[in-house]
MITI-124696 format. One line per field, with one value per residue (C-alpha): residue in three letters; chain; x, y, z. Coordinates in nm, 3 decimals. Layout:
// MITI-124696
aa: ALA; ...
ch: A; ...
xx: X; ...
yy: Y; ...
zz: Z; ...
This chain:
// MITI-124696
aa: MET; ALA; LEU; VAL; VAL; VAL; VAL; GLY; LEU; ALA; ALA; GLY; GLY; TYR; ALA; ALA; ARG; ARG; GLY; GLY; PRO; GLU; LEU; LEU; ILE; ALA; ALA; VAL; ALA; ARG; SER; ALA; GLY; PRO; ALA; SER; ALA; ARG; PRO; SER; GLY; THR; PRO; PRO; ARG; ALA; PRO; ILE; PRO; VAL; PRO; SER; ARG; THR; THR; PRO; ALA; LEU; THR; TYR; PRO; PRO; ARG; GLY; THR; GLY; SER; PHE; ARG; THR; ALA; THR; ALA; ARG; GLY; THR; VAL; ALA; GLY; ARG; SER; GLY; GLN; LEU; LEU; ARG; TYR; ARG; VAL; ALA; VAL; GLU; GLU; GLY; ILE; GLU; GLY; VAL; ASP; VAL; GLU; ARG; PHE; GLY; ARG; GLU; VAL; ALA; VAL; THR; LEU; ALA; ASP; PRO; ARG; GLY; TRP; THR; GLY; GLY; GLY; GLU; TRP; ARG; LEU; GLN; ARG; VAL; GLY; PRO; ASP; GLY; PRO; ALA; ASP; PHE; THR; VAL; LEU; LEU; THR; THR; PRO; VAL; THR; ARG; GLY; GLU; LEU; CYS; ALA; ASP; THR; THR; ASP; HIS; TYR; THR; SER; CYS; ARG; ASN; GLY; ASP; ASP; VAL; VAL; ILE; ASN; VAL; ALA; ARG; TRP; VAL; HIS; GLY; VAL; PRO; GLN; PHE; PRO; ASP; LEU; ASP; HIS; TYR; ARG; GLN; TYR; LEU; LEU; ASN; HIS; GLU; VAL; GLY; HIS; ARG; LEU; GLY; ARG; ASN; HIS; GLU; LEU; CYS; PRO; GLN; ALA; GLY; GLY; PRO; ALA; PRO; VAL; MET; GLN; GLN; GLN; THR; LEU; GLY; LEU; HIS; GLY; CYS; ALA; PRO; ASN; ALA; TRP; PRO; GLU; VAL; ASP; GLY; VAL; LEU; HIS; SER; GLY; PRO; PRO; GLY; GLN; TYR; ASP; ASP; PRO; ILE; PRO; ALA; GLU; ASP
ch: A; A; A; A; A; A; A; A; A; A; A; A; A; A; A; A; A; A; A; A; A; A; A; A; A; A; A; A; A; A; A; A; A; A; A; A; A; A; A; A; A; A; A; A; A; A; A; A; A; A; A; A; A; A; A; A; A; A; A; A; A; A; A; A; A; A; A; A; A; A; A; A; A; A; A; A; A; A; A; A; A; A; A; A; A; A; A; A; A; A; A; A; A; A; A; A; A; A; A; A; A; A; A; A; A; A; A; A; A; A; A; A; A; A; A; A; A; A; A; A; A; A; A; A; A; A; A; A; A; A; A; A; A; A; A; A; A; A; A; A; A; A; A; A; A; A; A; A; A; A; A; A; A; A; A; A; A; A; A; A; A; A; A; A; A; A; A; A; A; A; A; A; A; A; A; A; A; A; A; A; A; A; A; A; A; A; A; A; A; A; A; A; A; A; A; A; A; A; A; A; A; A; A; A; A; A; A; A; A; A; A; A; A; A; A; A; A; A; A; A; A; A; A; A; A; A; A; A; A; A; A; A; A; A; A; A; A; A; A; A; A; A; A; A; A; A; A; A; A; A; A; A; A; A
xx: -1.856; -2.037; -1.825; -2.009; -1.873; -1.991; -1.933; -2.076; -2.300; -2.316; -2.082; -1.951; -1.949; -1.629; -1.582; -1.634; -1.798; -1.584; -1.687; -1.858; -2.040; -1.717; -1.639; -1.991; -1.984; -1.643; -1.774; -2.075; -1.844; -1.626; -1.927; -2.034; -1.709; -1.512; -1.703; -1.554; -1.706; -2.070; -2.286; -2.313; -2.580; -2.610; -2.599; -2.347; -2.498; -2.563; -2.412; -2.667; -2.755; -2.618; -2.837; -2.679; -2.527; -2.526; -2.553; -2.698; -2.457; -2.438; -2.394; -2.402; -2.338; -2.135; -2.465; -2.802; -3.144; -3.159; -3.470; -3.462; -3.626; -3.698; -3.688; -4.028; -3.936; -3.957; -3.720; -3.710; -3.539; -3.163; -3.001; -3.098; -3.109; -3.043; -3.201; -3.400; -3.333; -3.530; -3.377; -3.481; -3.277; -3.293; -3.111; -3.079; -3.250; -2.986; -2.793; -2.895; -2.855; -2.896; -3.220; -3.319; -3.469; -3.145; -2.938; -3.168; -3.105; -2.730; -2.752; -2.971; -2.753; -2.448; -2.628; -2.777; -2.447; -2.345; -2.005; -2.174; -2.328; -2.618; -2.385; -2.282; -2.633; -2.624; -2.823; -3.105; -3.174; -3.470; -3.523; -3.851; -4.020; -4.112; -4.405; -4.386; -4.113; -3.741; -3.444; -3.204; -3.179; -2.900; -2.872; -2.676; -2.588; -2.387; -2.060; -2.189; -2.504; -2.280; -2.099; -2.424; -2.577; -2.251; -2.210; -1.871; -1.906; -1.531; -1.532; -1.675; -1.463; -1.562; -1.897; -2.035; -2.303; -2.483; -2.764; -3.000; -2.857; -2.599; -2.457; -2.289; -2.104; -2.178; -1.818; -1.685; -1.950; -1.845; -1.468; -1.380; -1.030; -0.682; -0.616; -0.917; -0.860; -1.202; -1.488; -1.758; -1.536; -1.500; -1.872; -1.935; -1.675; -1.834; -2.174; -2.058; -1.832; -2.099; -2.382; -2.132; -2.125; -2.507; -2.480; -2.250; -1.901; -1.618; -1.299; -1.031; -0.662; -0.484; -0.414; -0.147; 0.057; -0.029; -0.361; -0.707; -0.804; -1.098; -1.413; -1.419; -1.068; -1.090; -0.982; -1.101; -0.808; -0.536; -0.457; -0.145; -0.007; -0.331; -0.497; -0.838; -1.134; -1.505; -1.658; -1.707; -1.647; -1.336; -1.333; -1.662; -1.540; -1.587; -1.259; -1.158; -0.853; -0.739; -0.971; -0.855; -0.803; -0.506; -0.447; -0.477; -0.534; -0.869; -0.803; -0.956; -1.284; -1.283
yy: -2.400; -2.070; -1.819; -1.703; -1.411; -1.360; -1.044; -0.853; -0.571; -0.349; -0.061; -0.050; -0.427; -0.499; -0.286; -0.461; -0.272; -0.217; -0.362; -0.676; -0.939; -1.065; -0.722; -0.680; -1.017; -0.941; -0.605; -0.784; -1.047; -0.774; -0.588; -0.904; -0.890; -1.187; -1.482; -1.437; -1.083; -1.205; -1.243; -1.602; -1.795; -1.553; -1.740; -1.601; -1.353; -1.504; -1.314; -1.108; -1.264; -1.066; -1.059; -1.179; -0.920; -1.114; -0.913; -1.028; -1.171; -1.026; -1.305; -1.296; -1.528; -1.422; -1.378; -1.278; -1.327; -0.995; -0.886; -0.616; -0.520; -0.141; 0.064; 0.214; 0.516; 0.865; 1.124; 1.502; 1.725; 1.761; 2.084; 2.448; 2.530; 2.392; 2.132; 1.867; 1.498; 1.212; 0.873; 0.525; 0.266; -0.113; -0.430; -0.734; -1.052; -1.312; -1.067; -1.180; -1.009; -0.652; -0.468; -0.267; 0.006; 0.036; 0.045; 0.314; 0.520; 0.484; 0.607; 0.897; 1.008; 1.022; 1.210; 1.461; 1.545; 1.910; 1.796; 1.616; 1.717; 1.899; 2.133; 2.370; 2.490; 2.335; 2.016; 1.906; 1.532; 1.340; 0.973; 0.836; 0.492; 0.246; 0.446; 0.774; 0.924; 0.897; 1.035; 0.765; 0.443; 0.336; -0.039; -0.275; -0.574; -0.890; -0.881; -1.061; -0.843; -0.540; -0.649; -0.682; -0.358; -0.171; -0.324; -0.457; -0.831; -0.878; -0.642; -0.787; -0.564; -0.195; -0.013; 0.214; 0.450; 0.359; 0.580; 0.629; 0.327; 0.400; 0.047; -0.038; -0.362; -0.549; -0.693; -0.338; -0.256; -0.550; -0.559; -0.188; -0.140; -0.160; 0.219; 0.299; 0.180; 0.287; 0.092; 0.359; 0.623; 0.411; 0.349; 0.731; 0.775; 0.503; 0.657; 1.014; 0.904; 0.713; 0.965; 1.230; 1.060; 1.075; 1.452; 1.488; 1.475; 1.294; 1.134; 1.361; 1.327; 1.395; 1.762; 1.762; 1.486; 1.464; 1.646; 1.504; 1.321; 1.455; 1.249; 1.190; 1.037; 0.662; 0.596; 0.241; 0.168; 0.392; 0.726; 0.835; 1.038; 1.180; 1.092; 0.915; 1.147; 1.066; 1.407; 1.648; 1.942; 2.001; 2.291; 2.412; 2.437; 2.196; 2.012; 1.898; 1.798; 1.798; 1.599; 1.251; 0.906; 0.677; 0.351; 0.137; -0.235; -0.364; -0.635; -0.974; -1.028; -1.115
zz: -0.874; -0.797; -0.594; -0.285; -0.078; 0.285; 0.476; 0.772; 0.648; 0.959; 1.016; 0.654; 0.626; 0.821; 1.129; 1.458; 1.748; 2.060; 2.394; 2.285; 2.503; 2.662; 2.808; 2.941; 3.113; 3.261; 3.402; 3.563; 3.725; 3.868; 4.013; 4.191; 4.401; 4.538; 4.683; 5.025; 5.044; 5.011; 5.324; 5.443; 5.270; 4.975; 4.647; 4.383; 4.141; 3.796; 3.488; 3.305; 2.975; 2.679; 2.364; 2.043; 1.815; 1.501; 1.180; 0.847; 0.597; 0.248; -0.014; -0.387; -0.681; -0.992; -1.178; -1.031; -1.177; -1.376; -1.179; -0.916; -0.592; -0.581; -0.261; -0.192; 0.025; -0.127; 0.001; 0.025; -0.226; -0.158; -0.275; -0.263; -0.630; -0.976; -1.201; -1.019; -1.108; -0.946; -0.899; -0.790; -0.603; -0.666; -0.569; -0.801; -0.700; -0.596; -0.369; -0.020; 0.318; 0.195; 0.274; -0.033; 0.191; 0.394; 0.077; -0.052; 0.262; 0.220; -0.135; -0.035; 0.253; 0.029; -0.254; -0.015; 0.152; 0.110; 0.000; -0.294; -0.624; -0.453; -0.259; -0.534; -0.636; -0.979; -0.902; -0.684; -0.624; -0.495; -0.434; -0.549; -0.531; -0.795; -0.929; -1.105; -1.323; -1.253; -1.434; -1.338; -1.126; -0.898; -0.929; -0.703; -0.927; -0.934; -1.138; -1.449; -1.467; -1.427; -1.746; -1.931; -1.822; -1.887; -2.234; -2.139; -2.052; -1.997; -1.690; -1.374; -1.147; -1.189; -1.179; -1.448; -1.574; -1.898; -2.008; -1.711; -1.520; -1.251; -1.203; -0.867; -0.870; -0.550; -0.554; -0.515; -0.263; -0.050; -0.097; -0.184; -0.324; -0.162; -0.198; 0.011; 0.364; 0.472; 0.306; 0.388; 0.226; -0.087; -0.111; -0.098; -0.375; -0.582; -0.572; -0.631; -0.925; -1.116; -1.046; -1.162; -1.504; -1.511; -1.447; -1.744; -1.591; -1.762; -1.621; -1.474; -1.381; -1.053; -1.044; -0.772; -0.611; -0.251; -0.281; -0.287; -0.605; -0.804; -0.758; -1.126; -1.129; -1.168; -0.814; -0.824; -1.055; -0.916; -0.743; -0.939; -0.647; -0.520; -0.197; -0.183; -0.195; -0.202; -0.259; -0.553; -0.322; -0.115; 0.145; -0.008; -0.369; -0.662; -0.683; -1.040; -1.239; -1.602; -1.838; -1.931; -1.777; -1.708; -1.894; -1.583; -1.615; -1.484; -1.217; -1.250; -1.076; -0.712
């Protein structure tokens, strides 16, 4: 039986908006006042219809088709100086309920943030469409395809970078990890960590218990005393730790 996961995509995939339709209807009812206060012969005011706020559901099978939809939008150059790298964004066919253009915007916003890799003056990044040259591609993939693209078919849990492919496992994009209570924060970490590998960065260790983890620490698998951190720069300075990685077990797939 194929495993299908369904989640809300809006507001980081899980956060509900405050003040939903029930509150609006209640407010309208209160403004109408008690029935005894209406002039004689005046019919009661009907509640104002509230439009549905349903959001698309993101669903994925364990294995997608292996083909990809590529975002078409081209972005401006992010960063003031340094080597320019161009990247594409694509989503595997079989992942439903995710707009590839919207996913592309999410990736671009994270990679253009001044706390990210373009903030220090060493790198500039630009999103491009399906045509023309690109230095790497950010791929949102199903778990099994992740294993194939990362040359590690036993791991359906983590994400990776392999050559010019920055592979984001949709299972992590949807579920995050327990040590990151905020899913948006984790997604920013995930993108910055894997793109960091494409920029030549290796894994790092927690430099100080209680302090922020380096973005190149394998925070998906454990924090080892550090606090979750999504960004290469902390307080305007590149934040790093000793080289190395922990021997953390890889959890079973979701």
